[in-house]
C-alpha positions as CSV (number, residue, x, y, z in Angstrom):
1,X,127.4,47.3,116.4
2,X,128.2,44.3,116.6
3,X,131.6,43.1,117.0
4,X,131.2,39.5,115.1
5,X,130.6,42.0,112.2
6,X,133.1,44.7,112.7
7,X,135.5,41.2,113.5
8,X,134.5,40.0,110.2
9,X,134.9,43.3,107.9
10,X,138.6,43.6,109.6
11,X,139.1,39.9,109.1
12,X,138.1,40.4,105.4
13,X,140.8,43.2,105.3
14,X,143.5,41.4,105.7
15,X,142.7,38.7,103.5
16,X,141.3,40.4,100.6
17,X,143.2,43.0,99.1
18,X,140.8,44.0,96.3
19,X,138.2,44.9,99.3
20,X,140.8,46.5,102.0
21,X,141.8,48.8,99.2
22,X,138.1,49.7,98.4
23,X,137.5,50.3,101.8
24,X,140.4,52.9,102.5
25,X,140.1,54.5,98.5
26,X,136.6,55.1,99.7
27,X,134.7,52.8,97.5
28,X,132.1,51.7,100.5
29,X,129.0,50.8,98.7
30,X,131.6,48.2,96.5
31,X,133.3,47.0,100.0
32,X,129.9,46.7,101.3
33,X,128.4,44.2,98.6
34,X,129.9,41.3,100.2
35,X,128.7,41.9,104.1
36,X,125.3,41.8,105.4
37,X,125.9,45.2,107.4
38,X,122.1,46.9,109.0
39,X,122.1,50.6,108.6
40,X,124.0,51.8,112.2
41,X,126.8,49.3,110.6
42,X,126.9,50.7,107.0
43,X,126.9,54.6,107.4
44,X,129.4,53.9,111.3
45,X,131.9,52.2,108.5
46,X,131.1,54.9,105.5
47,X,132.3,57.7,108.2
48,X,135.6,55.6,109.0
49,X,138.3,57.6,107.2
50,X,141.9,56.2,106.9
51,X,144.9,55.5,105.2
52,X,146.1,52.4,105.8
53,X,144.2,49.4,107.3
54,X,145.9,49.5,110.6
55,X,144.2,52.9,111.0
56,X,140.9,51.8,110.2
57,X,141.3,49.1,112.6
58,X,142.2,51.8,115.3
59,X,139.0,53.4,114.7
60,X,137.2,50.2,115.5
61,X,138.5,49.6,118.5
62,X,138.2,53.1,120.0
63,X,134.5,52.9,118.5
64,X,134.0,49.7,120.3
65,X,135.6,51.4,123.3
66,X,133.3,54.8,123.4
67,X,130.2,51.5,123.2
68,X,131.6,49.5,125.7
69,X,132.7,52.7,128.7
70,X,130.8,55.5,127.3
71,X,134.6,57.0,127.4
72,X,135.2,59.6,124.8
73,X,138.8,59.0,122.4
74,X,141.1,61.1,122.8
75,X,143.1,62.1,119.8
76,X,146.5,63.8,120.5
77,X,146.4,67.0,117.5
78,X,148.8,68.9,116.6
79,X,151.3,71.1,119.2
80,X,150.4,68.2,121.9
81,X,146.9,70.1,122.1
82,X,144.0,67.3,122.3
83,X,140.6,66.2,121.1
84,X,138.0,64.3,122.1
85,X,136.5,62.7,119.1
86,X,133.8,58.9,119.3
87,X,134.8,59.4,115.0
88,X,137.9,60.7,114.3
89,X,139.7,60.4,111.6
90,X,142.7,58.7,112.8
91,X,145.4,59.1,110.5
92,X,143.7,60.3,107.5
93,X,145.1,63.0,105.6
């Protein structure tokens, strides 16, 4: 996964309300038309489920951390439990 590509996705989401809404409401194909994504990038981004840009960015950060360190991001669950999941939908409804 290319950091520059992920940076471009986040930057575009910050600057373009329509792109951001398409990204967050599941209209990925429409959102991705503006980008040159390889299959891995497309699949990874399509699997992110977020209800806010902050949550989306947090998931991207977790993915990058996993790729750099091999550490699995920890997600807090109800009841104080934790779950290791590299591509979990943090904060998604």
